[in-house]
N, C-alpha and C positions, 0 to 999 in steps of 0.2 A: 331593477332595484340594483345598486350597488353592492360588492360585496360587507361594508360596512354597514350599510342600511339594513341588509338581510340579517346582520349580525345583531344590530340594535333591535330589530324587530323581533326577532325569535327569542332573543334574551329577555326582552321587556314583557312579550307574550307569555313566556314561561312564568314569570313573576307574578303576573295578574292570574294566571291559570293556577298555580298551586295555591296561591293565596284565596281565591275565591273558590277550588275545590274545598279547602278545609270549612269556609263557612257554609257551603251549600251541601255537605256531608251531614252536617248538624240540623239543618231546616226539616228536611222531611221527617224526623223522627223527634224533635226536641220537643212537643208540646205531649206526646205520649210517657217520653224517658222523663221530663219535668216533673211528671206528677206523682213520681216515686220519691222526691224529694220533700223535706219538711218545708211546709208551705205551700207544695205544689198542687193543692187541691182548690187554690184559688186562681180562676182563669186569668183575671186580672193582674195578678202577679207574675204569671207565664206570659202573658202577651207583653208585660213591659219589659221581663226576661228577654223575649224574642226582639223586641223592637228598639231597645236601649242602645244598641250597637249601633243602628242608623242614625239615631239623636246623636250620640257624642261624635260620631264619623263627620256629620254634617256641620256640627259646631267646629270641627278642627280644621275643615278640609283649607279653608281661608288663610289661617295661621302657616299651615305647612306650605302652601302653594307659594305665599310671599315668603318665608323662609327660603325654598328652594331659590328664588329669585337671586335671594341675598348672600346665601351661605353655601350654594352648589346642590344641584339635585340629588348626585349620590348619598353625600352626607347625610340630607333631610331621608332619602328613602331607608338606609339603615336604620338610622334611629327611629324612624316609625315600625318599621318590621320587629325592632326588638322590642318595643312598646306592644307591638301586637302579640308577639310570642308570649310575653310575658302575661297579658291578658289569658290567653289561649291556658297556660298552664296554669294559672290562679283558677280558671273555670273548672279545668280536669281535677284539682283538689278541693273543690267546692264540696261542703256537706250539707249544704240547704239552699234553698232558692235565693236567697240574699246574695248567698255565697257567687252561685249563677250570674245573677243581677250585676255585680262589683266585677265578674270576670269578662262578661259581655261587654260593659262601658268601656274598661280598660282596651278592650281589642278594637273598639271603634276608635278610640284614642289614637290609635297607630294608623292615622288616616293619611297614605301615601299616595292614593289614586292620583292626585293632582299632579303630585312630581314626578311619578310615573308618565303619565302622559305628557307632561311636558318635555320631558327627558327624550321620549319619543319622538315629540315634535321636534326638536333641536337637532335631532339626527337623522332627520329624513326631508327630502326636497318636499315641495308642495304637491307636484306631480304624483307622487307616488305615497303620499300619506294616508288617502283613503285605504290604500290595498294595507298598509301597515296597520291602522285603526281596524281595520277589517280583521286582520289576523288575531289582532287582541280579541275583538269581538266574538270570532269562531271559536278562540280557545275557552272563553268564558261560557259559551254555550255548548261546546262540548263538555266542559266539568260539570254543569246544571245537568246534562243528560245522563253522564256518568254518576252523579250523585244519586239520582233517583232510583238507579240500579243497586247502589254498592251500599247505601246508606242503611236500610233494614237488615242486611247481611252483617256489616261489620257493627251494628248497635246490637245484635244479638250476641254477639262474640265478644266485644270490648267495651259495650255499655256507651252512657254520653259521656263519661269521664275519659274515657279511651278516644273516642272521637276529637274530643279538645285536645287530648295530648298529640294527636296524629296530625293536628291544626298547627300546633306550637312547632312542630318539628318540621312541618312544610315551610313556614316562616322563617325559619332558622336556615333550612336550605336555600331559599330565596335570597339571603345575605350572601351567600358563597355567590350566587349565580351575578349579584349587582358587581361585587366586588371581583370576579375573575372571569365573567364571560361580557358582560355590557361593555361596550364602547367606551373609552373616557369621554366625559361630558364636554362639548365643547367651550372652549375658554372663555372668559368673559371681559370685556374691556377696564381697564381701570377705572376711566371716566363715563362708563355707560350711565344712563340714565336708569333709576329705579322704578319700577313698577307702582302706581297709586291706586288704592282700592276705588276712589273716587273717579279715577280714569276709567278703570273696568265698568263701575257700576252707572256711568253715564255711555257708555258705547251701546246704539241701538243696535246693532246685527249680533255682538254677545248677549245682550237682554231677550232676544229672540229666541236664541238657543238655549239660553237658560230657563226659559218658561217650557221650552220643548222638551228638555230632559226632565224637569220635575213632572210634566204631565205623563210622559211615556212611562216611567217608573212607577207612578201612582198609578196607572191604569195596570200596568203589568202585575202589580202584589195586588191589587184590589180585585183582579180576574181571579187571583187564586185563592182567594176567599170564597167563591161560589163553584169554580171548576171543578175542584173533585167532588163535590155533592151531586153537580149534574152528570158526572161520569158513573156516580154509584146508583144514581135514578135511571141513568140509560142500560143497567146492568152490568156494568163491569168492577169487580171488586176490587177493594182498595189495593191490594197487591199486584195488581195487573194493570195500574194506571200508567207504569213505565213504558207499555205496549203500545199506548198511545203517544206519550209524550217523547220516547226517544227517536222513533222514525219521522215523526212532523219537525223535529229539531234537526235530524241530520239531513233527512231530504230539502230541508229549506235553505242549507247553507250554499245547496248548487246555484241556488238564486242570486245570491249574491256576487257570483262572476258576472252578471251583467252589468253591476256598477261601473267598474272598471274602463270597458271600453265606451260605454255611453259618457263618463266622467270626461275621457279624452276627447270626445266630440263636442264637449260644452253642454252638455244635457243633465249635468248634477242638480240643478235646481230643478227641474221637473222629475228627475228621478226620486228626489227628497220629497216633494208635495204629493207624488203619487204613493209613496210608502206611508205618507200620514193618511191620505184618502183610504188606503187599503185596510190599515189597522182600526178606521172609523167604520168602515163598512161591516168588518169583523165582528166589533161591538153592537151593531144593529142587528146581525145575524143574530149571535148570542141572545139578544133581547128576546127574539123570536123563537130561536132554538129551546129557551129556558122554559118554555110552556110546555113542551113535550119532548124532551131530549131524547137524541138517536144517536148512538156511538159513531154512524158514520158522518153525520152532519157535523158534530161536535170535533172527530177528526180533522175534518176538512177546513173548519173555520179557525182550528189551532195550527193547521199547516199554513195558512195564509197568515195567521198573526205573528207566526213567526217568520214567515217570509219580511212582510214591512217590518218587525222590529229588529231583525238581523241586519237589514240595509240601513236604518237609522242609526243602531248602535254602532255602525261602520262609519257612517258620514257625518255625525253630529259631533264628535269629539275633533274629527279632522277639521270641520268646518272653523269649532271653535279656537283651535290652535293658528289657523290660518288669517283669520279677521284680528284676532287679538293683537295687539303691540307687541313686537318682541320681547321689549325690556320687559313688559309687563305679564308675559305668558305665564308665568306660575302663578301669579294672582288670580288672571281670568280663569283658569283651570281649576284654581280652589274656587271660585264662585260656582263655576260650572259642575264641579262634583259635590260640591255642597246642596246645590238644588236638586241634584240626582238622589243624595242621600237621605233628603228630606222629603222627596216624592215617595222612597220606599217607605218611611216612616208615616207619612199621611196616606199613603195608599193601603197600609195595612190597618191602620186605626180606623179610618173613615170608611173604608169598606166593609169592615167588619161591623161597623155601624149601620151603614146601609143593607147589608144582609140581614142584619136582625131586625130591622125596623119597616125596611119597606122591600125586602124580599131581592131574588135575583134580579128579577126585571127591572127594579128600581136602580139596582146597583148598575147594570150595563146600561141603563139610560144615562145615568150620570156620566158612567165611563165615555157612552157616546159624544154626550155635551161637551165633555172636557177636551176629547179630539177634534171636535169641530171648532172650538175656540182656538185650538193651535194652529189649525188649518187657515184660520183667518189671521191669526198673528203672524204665521209663517209666511204668508204668500208676497208681501214686497220684498221678499229677501232677494238677495244677488248672489251669485257663486262668485267666489275671489278668483283674481287673475294672478298670472304672474309663473313663467318658469325661470330657473336658474341655467344659464349657459353652460356649455361645456367645461369652461376652463372653470367655472365655479364648482361644478361636480367633482373635476380632478382635485381643486383645493381642498373641499370637504375630505375626500377620501384620505388626501394625505395628511390633513389635521387629524383624522380619525386614526391613523398608523403609528 
């Protein structure tokens, strides 16, 4: 990576990490803490309060992504972070479950993921973009692991309102990062063509990736409807679940290191398909393990899941940014992030219904079927080609400075 690419990757990964830390801190304790609010005895309302964030974010990713194509990435990111911070502070001041629902929906309205990912793609070359996206993915995974440990402690001292206030402060800190650390966005040509949504929706390679990101995050969230209960059945108390989550997440990061040399040697497609197959095998393994859960078996399966998941989290957005038309990159990543958010929403809602009506085995069977479908859809993919010359790299560095 060039110095400008390292600066862009570090700053934008920090924005993702700080924003996601605020969200992850809430999730492990939300259901228990929300029960203390008026209306918190209704499980349906509690579920709505948890899921409404993904719904509003999914609906607004495309408009934010297209706006970043037209009005500039940084401007749209700052506006989105202000909206996200406002929603966080509104949720912090809520005195009822409906107040939490309103605050969470406003949080989701700050849908900046597409614009941030597009800006990172603008500022990195194709051959290092997977590495840049991997840095973002690793930062998100690390924040998830950290939240599992920190959330119960912080909730006990500052409560759910305090966690939302921390989330709002982190969002404001992200604005400072955008303004003073992130390199300037590349200039747009005056007569450059503008991306159209129809152009993105008729792009077969992008549609394969859109299907994939929906399936991956639907399966991820659906799994966690059943995984905590299986760990309890295996004899691990709720307060000790982090002892499984944290090591498996951290150790799986080392597996991501194999992606970069394999990508340079032209094996990106093979790595991508193997990662999908690995997550598929994990779902089949969980299907059998759920009959008589054991801690060692569940820990091993979660480790392999995070290995496949982290590789896919790094390669998918990189591939989406590379196959998308450059003038429509924001719109393309808007659609991509919309499907990601809707995958979260569907995974939670449908996963809960499956766990209630057909049990954990039915849930994992459905997840395995989804992963199998994705493998079939992804099979015809081709890894994009193209590297910049040394002169183009130097021009990029000069432009960034």
